[in-house]
C-alpha positions in Angstrom: -24.9 20.8 26.7 -26.9 24.0 25.5 -30.7 23.3 24.1 -29.7 24.4 20.7 -26.6 22.0 20.7 -29.1 19.1 22.0 -31.4 19.4 19.4 -29.0 19.7 16.4 -27.2 16.5 17.6 -30.6 14.7 17.9 -31.6 15.9 14.6 -28.3 14.6 13.0 -28.7 11.3 14.6 -32.2 11.0 13.2 -31.2 12.0 9.9 -28.6 9.4 9.8 -31.0 6.7 10.9 -33.3 7.8 8.1 -30.4 7.6 5.7 -29.7 4.1 6.7 -32.7 2.8 6.2 -34.3 4.7 3.4 -31.5 4.5 1.1 -31.5 0.9 1.0 -35.4 0.6 1.3 -36.0 -1.3 -1.8 -32.5 -2.7 -2.7 -32.9 -6.4 -2.1 -35.4 -8.8 -3.5 -38.8 -9.8 -1.6 -38.5 -12.8 0.6 -41.7 -15.3 1.2 -42.6 -13.5 4.4 -42.9 -10.2 2.8 -44.6 -11.7 -0.4 -47.3 -12.9 2.0 -47.8 -9.7 3.9 -48.3 -7.8 0.7 -50.7 -10.3 -0.4 -52.6 -9.9 2.9 -52.2 -5.9 2.5 -53.7 -6.1 -0.7 -57.1 -7.3 0.5 -60.1 -5.3 1.5 -60.1 -3.5 5.0 -62.8 -5.8 6.0 -61.0 -9.1 5.1 -57.6 -7.5 6.9 -59.4 -7.0 9.9 -61.4 -10.4 9.6 -58.2 -12.1 9.6 -57.2 -11.4 13.1 -60.5 -13.5 14.5 -60.7 -16.2 11.9 -60.2 -19.2 14.1 -59.4 -21.6 10.8 -56.4 -19.6 10.2 -53.0 -21.3 11.8 -51.4 -17.9 12.8 -53.4 -15.1 12.5 -51.9 -11.4 12.9 -53.3 -8.5 14.5 -54.4 -6.0 11.9 -52.7 -2.8 12.6 -49.2 -3.4 10.7 -51.4 -4.8 7.7 -53.7 -1.6 7.8 -51.2 0.6 7.3 -49.3 -1.6 4.9 -52.5 -1.2 2.8 -52.2 2.2 3.1 -48.6 2.8 2.3 -49.1 0.4 -0.9 -52.0 2.3 -2.0 -49.8 5.3 -2.2 -46.6 3.3 -3.8 -47.3 -0.2 -4.8 -43.6 -1.1 -5.1 -40.8 -3.0 -2.8 -40.1 0.6 -1.0 -43.8 1.1 -0.6 -43.9 -2.4 1.1 -41.3 -1.4 3.4 -42.3 2.1 4.1 -44.1 1.4 7.1 -41.3 -0.5 8.7 -38.4 1.9 7.9 -40.8 4.9 8.9 -41.4 3.1 12.7 -37.8 2.2 12.7 -36.8 5.9 12.0 -39.4 6.9 14.6 -38.0 5.0 17.4 -34.8 6.7 17.6 -36.7 9.9 18.5 -38.9 7.9 21.2 -35.7 6.1 22.7 -34.1 9.6 23.0 -37.2 10.9 25.0 -37.2 7.5 27.2 -33.6 7.6 27.8 -33.7 11.5 28.6 -36.2 11.0 31.2 -34.9 7.8 32.8 -31.0 8.6 32.7 -30.7 12.2 31.4 -29.7 14.0 28.2 -26.4 12.4 27.2 -27.7 9.1 27.9 -30.7 10.1 25.9 -28.6 11.2 22.9 -26.5 8.0 23.1 -29.4 5.5 23.0 -30.7 7.3 19.8 -27.2 7.3 18.2 -27.0 3.4 19.3 -30.3 2.8 17.7 -30.0 4.5 14.5 -26.6 2.9 13.9 -27.4 -0.6 15.2 -27.2 -3.2 12.3 -29.9 -5.1 14.3 -32.2 -2.5 14.2 -31.6 -1.6 10.6 -32.2 -4.9 9.3 -35.7 -5.3 10.8 -36.6 -1.6 9.7 -35.9 -3.0 6.0 -38.3 -5.9 6.5 -42.0 -5.6 5.6 -43.0 -7.3 8.7 -44.2 -6.0 12.1 -40.9 -5.9 13.8 -40.0 -2.6 13.8 -43.4 -1.3 14.3 -43.6 -3.8 17.6 -40.3 -2.0 18.9 -41.5 1.3 18.2 -45.3 0.7 19.8 -43.3 -1.1 22.8 -41.2 2.2 23.4 -44.4 4.1 23.5 -45.6 2.0 26.0 -42.8 2.2 28.1 -42.8 6.2 27.7 -46.2 5.9 28.7 -45.6 3.5 31.7 -43.0 5.9 32.8 -45.6 8.8 33.0 -47.7 6.4 34.7 -45.2 6.0 37.4 -44.7 9.5 38.1 -48.6 10.4 38.2 -51.6 8.8 37.3 -53.2 11.3 35.7 -55.9 11.5 32.8 -53.2 12.3 30.5 -50.8 9.4 31.3 -53.5 6.9 31.5 -54.8 7.6 28.5 -51.2 7.8 26.6 -50.8 4.4 28.4 -54.3 2.6 26.9 -53.5 4.3 23.3 -49.9 2.8 23.5 -51.1 -0.4 24.6 -53.6 -0.9 22.1 -51.4 0.0 19.3 -48.9 -2.6 20.5 -51.2 -5.3 21.1 -52.8 -4.8 18.2 -49.4 -4.8 16.4 -48.3 -8.3 17.9 -49.6 -10.6 20.6 -46.4 -10.5 22.1 -47.3 -7.0 23.6 -49.2 -8.9 26.5 -45.9 -9.8 28.0 -44.6 -6.6 28.5 -47.8 -5.3 29.9 -48.1 -7.9 32.5 -44.2 -6.9 33.6 -45.5 -3.2 33.7 -49.0 -4.3 35.5 -47.0 -6.2 38.4 -44.2 -3.9 38.5 -46.5 -1.0 39.1 -48.3 -2.7 41.6 -45.2 -3.7 43.5 -44.1 0.1 43.4 -47.3 2.0 43.5 -49.4 -0.2 45.8 -51.9 2.7 47.3 -52.7 3.7 43.7 -53.0 0.2 42.2 -57.1 0.6 42.0 -57.0 2.8 38.8 -54.1 0.8 37.5 -56.4 -2.5 37.5 -59.0 -0.4 35.8 -56.9 0.7 33.4 -55.7 -2.7 32.4 -59.2 -4.0 32.5 -60.1 -1.5 30.0 -57.4 -2.5 27.8 -58.2 -6.4 27.9 -61.8 -5.5 27.3 -60.7 -3.6 23.9 -58.7 -6.3 23.0 -61.1 -9.1 23.7 -61.8 -10.2 20.4 -58.1 -11.1 19.7 -57.4 -12.9 23.1 -60.2 -15.2 21.7 -58.2 -16.0 18.7 -55.2 -16.3 20.6 -56.9 -19.0 22.8 -57.9 -20.9 19.3 -54.3 -20.6 18.6 -52.6 -22.2 21.6 -55.5 -25.0 21.6 -54.7 -26.1 18.1 -52.4 -29.0 17.8 -50.7 -28.5 14.5 -50.2 -25.0 13.0 -48.2 -23.7 9.9 -45.0 -22.4 11.9 -44.1 -26.4 13.1 -40.8 -25.4 11.3 -39.8 -23.3 14.3 -37.0 -24.9 16.1 -37.6 -25.5 20.1 -36.0 -23.2 22.6 -32.4 -24.2 23.3 -29.8 -23.3 26.1 -27.6 -21.1 23.7 -30.5 -19.1 22.6 -30.0 -16.3 25.3 -26.1 -16.0 25.0 -26.7 -16.1 21.3 -29.3 -13.2 21.7 -27.2 -10.7 23.3 -23.8 -11.8 22.4 -24.4 -11.9 18.4 -27.9 -10.6 17.4 -28.5 -7.8 20.0 -24.7 -6.7 19.1 -25.4 -6.9 15.4 -22.5 -9.4 14.5 -24.4 -11.8 12.7 -23.8 -10.1 9.4 -19.7 -10.5 9.7 -18.4 -13.4 7.9 -16.0 -16.1 9.6 -12.9 -16.2 7.4 -10.3 -18.9 8.9 -8.2 -18.3 6.1 -7.4 -14.8 6.4 -4.5 -13.7 7.7 -6.2 -11.6 10.3 -9.0 -13.7 11.2 -7.7 -14.4 14.9 -7.2 -10.8 15.5 -10.6 -9.9 14.4 -12.3 -12.8 16.4 -10.4 -11.7 19.4 -11.2 -8.1 18.8 -14.8 -9.3 18.8 -14.9 -11.1 21.6 -13.4 -8.4 23.5 -16.4 -6.2 22.7 -18.7 -9.2 23.7 -17.1 -9.2 27.2 -16.9 -5.6 27.4 -20.5 -5.2 27.0 -21.4 -8.2 29.2 -19.3 -6.6 31.8 -21.5 -3.5 31.5 -24.7 -5.2 31.8 -23.5 -7.2 34.7 -22.6 -3.9 36.4 -25.7 -2.3 35.6 -27.7 -5.2 36.8 -26.3 -5.5 40.2 -26.8 -1.7 40.3 -30.5 -2.5 39.3 -30.8 -4.8 42.2 -29.5 -2.4 45.0 -31.7 0.4 43.5 -34.6 -1.7 43.9 -33.6 -3.0 47.5 -33.1 0.4 48.5 -36.3 1.8 46.9 -38.3 -0.9 48.8 -37.0 0.0 51.9 -37.6 3.4 51.5 -40.8 5.1 52.5 -41.1 7.3 49.2 -39.8 6.2 45.7 -38.2 8.9 43.6 -39.0 10.4 40.5 -38.8 8.9 38.1 -38.8 5.7 40.5 -36.5 3.0 39.8 -35.1 3.8 36.3 -32.6 1.0 35.9 -35.3 -1.4 37.6 -37.6 -0.5 35.3 -35.5 -0.8 32.2 -34.1 -4.2 33.5 -37.8 -5.2 33.9 -38.6 -4.3 30.1 -35.8 -6.1 29.1 -36.3 -9.2 31.0 -39.9 -10.0 32.0 -41.1 -10.5 28.4 -37.9 -12.5 27.7 -38.6 -14.5 30.4 -42.2 -15.1 29.6 -41.0 -15.8 26.1 -38.6 -18.7 27.4 -41.5 -20.2 29.9 -44.0 -20.1 26.9 -41.7 -22.0 24.1 -40.9 -24.8 26.6 -44.4 -25.0 28.2 -46.4 -24.6 25.3 -45.1 -24.1 21.9 -41.7 -22.5 20.3 -42.1 -18.6 19.2 -40.4 -17.4 16.2 -37.2 -15.2 17.7 -38.0 -11.9 16.1 -41.4 -12.1 17.8 -39.7 -11.1 20.9 -36.4 -10.0 20.4 -37.5 -7.0 18.6 -39.8 -6.1 21.7 -37.1 -5.7 23.8 -34.6 -4.8 21.8 -34.9 -1.2 22.9 -34.5 -2.1 26.6 -30.9 -3.4 25.4 -30.0 -0.4 23.7 -31.2 1.8 27.0 -29.1 -0.1 29.4 -26.1 -0.1 27.2 -26.4 3.5 26.8 -26.8 3.9 30.3 -23.7 1.9 30.7 -21.4 3.4 28.6 -22.4 6.8 30.2 -21.8 5.7 33.5 -18.3 5.0 32.8 -15.9 7.3 35.0 -13.7 8.5 32.1 -14.9 10.5 29.2 -12.1 8.8 27.3 -13.2 5.2 28.2 -16.6 6.3 27.0 -15.3 7.6 24.1 -13.2 4.8 23.2 -16.3 2.1 23.8 -18.6 4.0 21.2 -15.7 4.6 18.9 -15.0 0.8 19.1 -18.7 0.1 19.0 -19.2 2.1 15.9 -16.5 0.8 13.8 -17.7 -2.7 14.4 -21.2 -1.9 13.5 -20.1 -0.1 10.5 -18.0 -3.1 9.4 -20.9 -5.2 10.2 -23.5 -2.9 8.1 -20.8 -2.9 5.3 -21.2 -6.8 4.7 -24.9 -6.7 5.3 -25.4 -3.7 2.5 -23.0 -5.1 0.0 -22.4 -9.0 0.8 -23.9 -10.7 -2.1 -25.5 -13.3 0.5 -28.1 -10.8 1.4 -28.6 -9.4 -2.1 -28.7 -6.0 -1.1 -27.9 -3.1 -3.8 -28.7 0.6 -3.1 -32.1 2.1 -4.3 
């Protein structure tokens, strides 16, 4: 593709992403979580920052999202202003995921990843929710982009970019610690000779984040919290995560009385199995890639593209499962949105890797139709109380 075509396509995708998010930004009533965040954001800056370190609070939140919310409400104290930070972060994620996908797998995969992120019902849902989830996904993408730069070359610029992105993620949500731990381990395995600077970088990250680490310790040592209503982790959580939530199918109603109900369900299960097959093929390819590169004397540039992306997806997921089983349950969106961009990147790469252009077009068209169906129900179904702005 010519450079002008690439830029025009990317711009069109970003405009579509913004339209899906901003047109319905004030469409539904505030839920209790949004009301709570709004009250927190209307405090003074000192109280907002202090909330993160208050040991008496059962579940203090890092202050970055609330500080941005405070600034947004100062300009527009309405439902649209309350959701502005999430909608902007969701739209910006489309551009960043293009940059990451292009660096890893090429321009076409980057554009496809941007399109999938823009049209995903799951991503749109949390971009219309005044909580830190969309911002967490955006900051996680920034960390991954900076990590790829560090893997290529440990320059002052790449180290500074990683430090700033890591702080933005950590001051948005504690779950960033799991992602940073995975990248720390992976870098030491792949670039052992350069690990001294990498260890020093993470020491600086933890030092800057130190006060919040103490707050996390207090949370973990409390016997009872206000989030005891969260269900414990169950065996069906992971399949449901990938085959329903991440696929954006949770908004499609089940109507067994419909004459075409079984046809619809068969089509949806065919799509799920197709995506599962794409991921299985990519996972096997990632394992082979990792084995080949470990055996080689030098790593390619950028190194381990599929391995790195699966690490982005699976290491935090494994940590959340272990954390939930060993210590305490974690609310699902807290980790789902962190790793969701990795799911989109692998899906885009898997579709782009199909040998036939007709197969690629068919998969994208089928996914677009199903996601359009899902978004239609999300936007207009009375159960979600959605009305256009």
